C-alpha positions as CSV (number, residue, x, y, z in Angstrom):
1,M,0.0,0.0,0.0
2,I,2.8,2.4,0.8
3,C,4.5,1.7,-2.5
4,A,1.2,2.3,-4.4
5,R,0.7,5.6,-2.7
6,N,4.2,6.7,-3.5
7,L,3.6,5.9,-7.2
8,V,0.3,7.7,-7.4
9,M,1.4,11.0,-5.8
10,P,4.1,11.9,-8.4
11,R,1.7,11.2,-11.3
12,S,-0.9,13.6,-9.8
13,L,1.8,16.2,-9.4
14,L,2.9,15.9,-12.9
15,S,-0.6,16.3,-14.3
16,R,-1.1,19.4,-12.2
17,C,2.2,20.9,-13.3
18,A,1.3,20.2,-16.9
19,A,-2.1,22.0,-16.5
20,L,-0.4,25.0,-14.9
21,A,2.2,25.2,-17.7
22,L,-0.6,25.1,-20.2
23,C,-2.4,28.0,-18.5
24,L,0.7,30.0,-18.4
25,V,1.3,29.5,-22.1
26,L,-2.3,30.6,-22.9
27,L,-2.0,33.7,-20.7
28,L,1.3,34.8,-22.4
29,L,-0.2,34.3,-25.8
30,N,-3.3,36.4,-24.9
31,A,-1.4,39.1,-23.1
32,P,-2.2,42.5,-24.7
33,G,0.8,44.5,-26.0
34,A,3.3,41.7,-25.4
35,E,6.4,43.5,-26.6
36,A,8.6,40.3,-26.5
37,A,6.7,39.0,-29.5
38,F,8.2,41.9,-31.6
39,W,11.8,40.5,-31.6
40,N,10.7,37.1,-32.9
41,R,9.1,38.4,-36.0
42,G,10.7,38.8,-39.4
43,R,13.1,41.7,-39.8
44,N,11.7,43.0,-43.1
45,S,8.1,43.5,-42.1
46,P,6.5,45.8,-39.5
47,T,4.9,44.1,-36.5
48,S,1.7,45.4,-34.9
49,S,1.0,44.8,-31.2
50,N,-2.7,45.3,-31.6
51,T,-4.2,43.8,-34.7
52,S,-7.7,45.1,-33.9
53,A,-6.6,48.7,-34.2
54,Q,-6.9,50.2,-37.7
55,A,-4.8,53.4,-37.3
56,L,-1.5,52.0,-38.5
57,Q,-2.3,50.9,-42.0
58,E,0.5,51.5,-44.5
59,V,-0.6,52.6,-48.0
60,A,1.2,53.6,-51.1
61,P,2.2,57.3,-51.4
62,P,-0.1,59.4,-53.6
63,A,0.6,59.4,-57.3
64,A,1.6,63.0,-57.3
65,A,4.1,62.5,-54.5
66,Q,5.7,59.6,-56.4
67,Q,6.1,61.8,-59.4
68,I,7.7,64.7,-57.5
69,A,10.0,62.3,-55.7
70,H,11.1,60.8,-59.0
71,V,11.9,64.2,-60.5
72,L,13.7,65.4,-57.4
73,S,15.8,62.2,-57.2
74,A,18.0,63.7,-60.0
75,H,19.3,66.2,-57.5
76,E,22.1,65.7,-54.9
77,P,21.5,68.3,-52.3
78,R,24.3,69.4,-50.0
79,L,24.1,71.6,-46.9
80,E,26.9,73.6,-45.4
81,L,26.9,75.6,-42.1
82,L,28.1,79.2,-42.6
83,S,27.3,81.0,-39.4
84,P,27.3,80.9,-36.4
85,A,30.0,78.2,-36.3
86,A,29.2,74.9,-34.6
87,D,29.8,74.7,-30.9
88,S,30.0,78.4,-30.6
89,L,28.4,80.8,-28.1
90,V,25.4,82.8,-29.3
91,P,24.6,86.2,-27.7
92,A,21.2,87.0,-26.2
93,G,18.2,87.8,-28.3
94,P,17.2,86.6,-31.8
95,W,20.0,85.5,-34.1
96,T,20.5,84.8,-37.8
97,L,21.3,81.3,-39.2
98,R,23.1,81.1,-42.5
99,L,23.3,77.9,-44.6
100,L,24.7,77.2,-48.0
101,V,22.4,75.0,-50.1
102,S,23.6,73.3,-53.3
103,D,21.7,71.4,-56.0
104,W,18.3,71.6,-54.3
105,P,15.5,73.6,-56.0
106,L,13.9,75.5,-53.1
107,L,10.4,76.7,-54.1
108,Q,6.8,77.1,-53.0
109,S,4.0,77.4,-55.5
110,P,1.2,79.8,-54.7
111,S,-1.3,77.4,-56.3
112,L,0.2,74.0,-55.8
113,G,1.7,74.3,-52.3
114,P,5.2,73.6,-50.9
115,G,8.0,72.2,-53.0
116,A,11.5,71.1,-52.1
117,H,12.8,73.0,-49.1
118,V,15.2,73.1,-46.1
119,V,14.1,72.4,-42.6
120,V,15.9,73.6,-39.4
121,Q,14.8,72.2,-36.0
122,L,16.0,73.5,-32.7
123,D,15.9,70.9,-29.9
124,G,12.3,69.7,-29.8
125,E,10.8,73.0,-31.1
126,A,8.5,73.3,-34.2
127,P,10.5,73.1,-37.5
128,V,11.5,76.2,-39.4
129,R,11.1,75.8,-43.2
130,A,13.0,77.7,-45.9
131,F,11.6,77.8,-49.4
132,D,13.9,80.3,-51.0
133,A,17.6,81.3,-51.1
134,S,19.7,84.0,-52.5
135,A,21.3,83.8,-56.0
136,D,24.4,82.2,-54.6
137,G,22.4,79.6,-52.6
138,V,22.6,81.1,-49.1
139,V,19.6,80.6,-46.9
140,E,19.1,83.1,-44.0
141,L,16.7,82.3,-41.2
142,E,15.8,84.5,-38.2
143,M,15.9,82.2,-35.2
144,P,14.4,82.8,-31.8
145,A,16.5,83.6,-28.7
146,L,18.2,80.7,-27.1
147,T,17.7,79.9,-23.5
148,P,20.9,79.6,-21.4
149,G,22.8,76.4,-21.9
150,S,23.4,74.0,-24.7
151,H,21.1,73.3,-27.7
152,R,21.0,70.8,-30.5
153,L,20.2,72.0,-34.1
154,V,19.4,69.8,-37.1
155,A,19.1,70.9,-40.7
156,Y,18.2,68.8,-43.7
157,A,16.9,69.0,-47.2
158,A,13.3,67.9,-47.4
159,L,10.8,66.8,-50.0
160,P,7.5,68.8,-50.2
161,W,5.8,66.6,-47.6
162,G,8.7,66.9,-45.1
163,E,10.5,63.6,-45.9
164,P,14.3,64.1,-45.4
165,V,16.7,63.3,-48.2
166,S,18.6,60.2,-47.1
167,A,22.0,61.4,-48.4
168,R,24.5,62.1,-45.7
169,Q,25.6,65.5,-47.2
170,A,21.9,66.6,-47.2
171,K,21.8,66.9,-43.4
172,L,23.6,68.7,-40.6
173,N,23.7,68.2,-36.9
174,W,25.5,70.6,-34.6
175,R,25.3,72.4,-31.2
176,L,25.1,76.0,-30.1
177,H,25.4,77.5,-26.6
178,R,24.3,80.6,-24.8
179,G,26.1,81.8,-21.6
180,L,27.6,78.4,-20.6
181,R,28.0,75.0,-22.2
182,N,25.8,72.5,-20.5
183,Q,26.9,69.2,-22.2
184,A,25.0,67.1,-19.7
185,A,21.7,68.4,-21.0
186,L,22.3,66.8,-24.5
187,P,23.1,63.3,-25.4
188,D,26.5,62.2,-26.5
189,E,27.3,63.5,-29.9
190,A,28.1,60.0,-31.2
191,A,25.0,58.5,-29.7
192,P,21.9,57.6,-31.8
193,Q,19.4,60.4,-31.8
194,L,15.8,60.6,-33.1
195,V,14.2,63.6,-34.8
196,A,10.4,63.6,-35.4
197,I,9.4,65.2,-38.7
198,G,5.9,66.6,-39.3
199,A,4.4,67.4,-42.7
200,P,3.9,71.0,-43.7
201,S,0.1,70.3,-43.8
202,L,-2.2,67.3,-43.9
203,A,-5.3,66.7,-46.1
204,A,-8.6,65.1,-45.2
205,T,-9.2,61.5,-46.4
206,R,-5.7,61.4,-47.7
207,P,-2.7,59.3,-46.6
208,V,-0.6,60.8,-43.8
209,P,3.2,60.9,-44.3
210,I,5.1,59.7,-41.3
211,N,8.8,60.7,-41.4
212,W,11.7,60.7,-39.0
213,L,15.4,61.2,-39.0
214,L,17.9,59.0,-37.2
215,L,21.2,60.6,-36.3
216,N,24.3,58.5,-35.7
217,A,22.3,55.3,-36.0
218,P,24.6,52.3,-36.5
219,L,24.2,50.3,-39.7
220,Q,22.6,47.0,-39.2
221,H,21.6,43.9,-41.2
222,L,25.1,43.8,-42.6
223,R,25.3,40.2,-41.3
224,P,22.7,37.8,-39.9
225,D,21.2,38.7,-36.5
226,D,22.8,42.1,-36.7
227,E,20.1,44.2,-34.9
228,Q,21.2,47.2,-32.8
229,W,18.2,49.5,-32.8
230,R,14.4,49.6,-33.3
231,L,11.9,52.3,-33.8
232,R,8.4,51.9,-32.1
233,L,5.5,54.0,-33.5
234,S,2.3,54.2,-31.4
235,L,-0.9,55.8,-32.6
236,E,-4.5,55.4,-31.7
237,G,-4.0,52.4,-29.5
238,S,-1.9,50.6,-32.1
239,S,1.9,50.2,-32.3
240,V,4.4,48.9,-34.7
241,V,8.2,48.3,-34.4
242,L,10.4,49.0,-37.4
243,D,14.1,48.2,-37.9
244,R,14.7,50.2,-41.1
245,A,14.8,54.0,-41.5
246,Q,12.1,54.1,-44.2
247,P,9.2,56.6,-44.3
248,L,5.6,55.5,-44.1
249,W,2.3,56.7,-45.5
250,L,-0.6,55.8,-43.2
251,S,-4.4,56.0,-43.8
252,G,-7.4,55.7,-41.6
253,L,-7.1,58.9,-39.6
254,K,-10.3,60.9,-39.1
255,P,-10.4,64.7,-39.0
256,G,-9.2,66.1,-35.7
257,E,-6.1,65.9,-33.6
258,H,-3.9,62.8,-33.4
259,F,-0.7,62.2,-31.6
260,L,2.0,59.8,-32.7
261,Q,4.6,58.6,-30.2
262,L,8.1,57.6,-31.5
263,D,10.5,55.6,-29.3
264,L,14.0,54.7,-30.2
265,L,14.8,51.3,-28.7
266,D,18.0,49.2,-28.4
267,A,18.3,45.6,-29.6
268,S,16.7,44.3,-26.4
269,G,13.6,46.5,-26.7
270,E,14.7,49.1,-24.0
271,L,14.5,52.8,-24.6
272,L,17.8,54.0,-26.1
273,G,18.9,57.0,-24.1
274,A,17.3,60.3,-23.4
275,P,16.5,63.0,-24.3
276,F,15.3,63.2,-27.9
277,N,14.7,59.5,-28.2
278,A,11.1,59.5,-26.9
279,L,9.0,62.0,-28.9
280,V,5.4,62.9,-29.5
281,L,4.3,64.2,-32.9
282,E,1.0,66.0,-33.5
283,L,-1.0,65.0,-36.6
284,P,-3.8,67.6,-37.1
285,V,-6.1,66.3,-39.9
286,P,-8.4,68.9,-41.3
287,S,-12.1,68.3,-42.0
288,S,-11.8,69.6,-45.6
289,R,-9.4,69.1,-48.5
290,S,-9.7,72.6,-49.7
291,G,-6.3,74.2,-50.0
292,A,-4.5,70.9,-49.7
293,P,-1.0,70.7,-51.3
294,A,-0.7,69.2,-54.8
295,F,1.4,66.2,-53.7
296,Y,-1.7,64.7,-52.0
297,G,-3.5,64.4,-55.4
298,A,-3.5,62.2,-58.4
299,E,-1.1,62.4,-61.3
300,L,0.2,65.9,-62.2
301,N,0.4,67.1,-65.7
302,A,3.8,68.3,-67.2
303,S,3.3,72.0,-66.3
304,Q,2.2,71.3,-62.7
305,L,5.2,68.9,-62.2
306,A,7.6,71.5,-63.6
307,E,6.1,74.2,-61.3
308,L,6.8,72.0,-58.3
309,S,10.4,71.1,-59.3
310,D,11.8,74.1,-61.2
311,P,12.1,77.5,-59.4
312,S,12.0,79.4,-62.6
313,V,8.7,77.9,-63.7
314,S,7.2,78.5,-60.3
315,A,8.3,82.1,-60.4
316,A,6.7,82.5,-63.9
317,A,3.5,80.9,-62.7
318,E,3.4,83.3,-59.7
319,S,3.7,86.3,-62.0
320,T,1.0,85.1,-64.3
321,E,-1.4,84.5,-61.4
322,A,-0.9,88.1,-60.4
323,T,-2.1,89.4,-63.8
324,P,-5.9,88.7,-63.3
325,A,-6.0,91.3,-60.6
326,P,-5.6,94.3,-62.9
327,D,-8.2,92.8,-65.2
328,L,-10.8,93.3,-62.5
329,N,-9.9,97.1,-62.2
330,P,-12.1,98.2,-65.1
331,E,-15.2,97.3,-63.0
332,P,-15.5,100.7,-61.4
333,E,-15.8,102.4,-64.8
334,P,-19.7,102.2,-64.7
335,K,-19.4,104.4,-61.5
336,Q,-17.8,107.2,-63.5
337,K,-20.2,107.0,-66.4
338,A,-23.3,107.0,-64.1
339,P,-22.7,110.5,-62.7
340,S,-22.0,111.9,-66.1
341,A,-25.4,110.6,-67.3
342,A,-27.0,112.3,-64.3
343,V,-25.7,115.8,-65.1
344,P,-28.3,116.7,-67.8
345,S,-31.1,115.9,-65.3
346,A,-29.5,117.8,-62.5
347,S,-32.1,120.7,-62.9
348,E,-34.9,118.5,-61.7
349,P,-34.7,117.5,-58.1
350,S,-36.6,114.3,-58.6
351,A,-34.3,113.2,-61.3
352,K,-31.2,113.0,-59.1
353,P,-32.1,109.9,-57.1
354,E,-32.8,107.9,-60.3
355,P,-29.2,107.7,-61.4
356,S,-28.1,106.8,-57.9
357,D,-30.7,104.0,-57.9
358,A,-29.2,102.8,-61.2
359,E,-25.7,103.0,-59.8
360,D,-26.4,100.8,-56.8
361,P,-27.4,97.7,-58.7
362,E,-24.3,98.0,-60.8
363,I,-22.1,98.3,-57.8
364,V,-23.8,95.3,-56.2
365,I,-23.4,93.2,-59.3
366,A,-19.8,94.0,-59.5
367,A,-19.2,93.1,-55.9
368,E,-21.1,89.9,-56.3
369,S,-19.1,88.9,-59.3
370,S,-15.8,89.6,-57.5
371,T,-16.9,87.7,-54.3
372,D,-18.1,84.8,-56.4
373,A,-14.7,84.7,-58.1
374,T,-12.8,84.5,-54.9
375,P,-14.0,81.1,-53.6
376,E,-13.7,79.6,-57.1
377,D,-10.1,80.8,-57.3
378,A,-9.4,79.4,-53.9
379,A,-11.0,76.1,-54.8
380,I,-8.9,75.7,-57.9
381,S,-6.4,73.1,-57.0
382,P,-4.7,70.1,-58.7
383,I,-6.3,68.0,-55.9
384,P,-10.0,67.6,-56.8
385,D,-12.5,66.5,-54.2
386,R,-12.9,63.2,-56.0
387,G,-9.2,62.7,-56.7
388,D,-9.7,61.7,-60.4
389,R,-7.7,63.0,-63.3
390,Q,-10.8,64.4,-65.0
391,A,-11.4,66.9,-62.2
392,E,-7.7,67.9,-62.5
393,D,-7.9,68.5,-66.2
394,T,-11.0,70.8,-65.8
395,A,-9.3,72.9,-63.1
396,A,-7.5,75.1,-65.6
397,P,-10.6,76.0,-67.7
398,E,-12.4,77.0,-64.6
399,L,-9.8,79.7,-64.0
400,T,-10.4,81.2,-67.5
401,D,-14.2,81.2,-66.9
402,V,-13.7,83.1,-63.7
403,E,-11.6,85.7,-65.3
404,A,-14.1,86.2,-68.2
405,T,-17.2,86.7,-66.1
406,P,-16.1,90.1,-64.6
407,E,-15.5,91.5,-68.1
408,E,-18.9,90.5,-69.4
409,S,-20.9,91.7,-66.4
410,P,-20.3,95.4,-67.0
411,S,-21.3,95.2,-70.6
């Protein structure tokens, strides 16, 4: 009997241990946001921690953005810091930053929106964008006063939607100080650093560009299992971990405020140093697509593409857009004719109000025609509400109709 009991007890313990192990496995598999699962996935594909969330859905860039990127890829931008020198002391008050930009067509179209530009970011402040330069390629920016201590500055050549050019010579990273150098407030100069990049503007119902810049990030994937850093993006209850510095276009964001969190991690999944490696980027999505930049639209025609890639074409388009304004000046001519017609009837007191009554409708009509022209001009955009090429092709004729109506109304 004693031997039988000794044999039965271990079997029951084994069965209980097996049941407990099975429960633990099920709990680990069902645990929400289990970050350990990230590091067991494939290196070449993003991994989501919450499959039910629909915020992080990667989509293809808009057709117009792909066209612009292809044209601008023929350039090799280069940035050089002119003044103030790196690691120098800056006096109190606002100061001027001077950069030399080579082989990068800085421009901003009045009708199509931003083109290629240069971005300067001070610490975690909002980016400062430069869309023009002098004839010799010098960009001058008025910068705000620095607080006492040390500061990090980053400058880079950017595509119209804010994406940085990946070439090394297209970006700068340096430090400036005011009063005293406080090196402890900044990460080590050779340490990996993260820069969050926002788009100049977003468009309703259109993909959202997500861009970032990694400074001093070591190269990886040069050999098997060579993983030294990760980037975790968190948005709307969904997160994804990436191991390559490649921009994303996301869809599914409703109009309103959204906040994207970016965390730079090491190979074990821990936060990689601070500050600047745990950032929050605001994504304000408007409720209307009116005034959205052209790169959010469908395919651009040859003239539109040239206007967003060639500063001389953009300047010519800006000058031609200014010509319709003088065409509207002849509208007040009926005001001058109406008093001259009222002069012969000035002897009769009752006849004077009649020309004034006739003048008022003419003035009202002219005002209505000018106000009607304003929203139509504002609505003209290479990005139609429906996003099809037919609406784009009809945008140019609408402009000629608007210019013709004020000339016909006075007659």
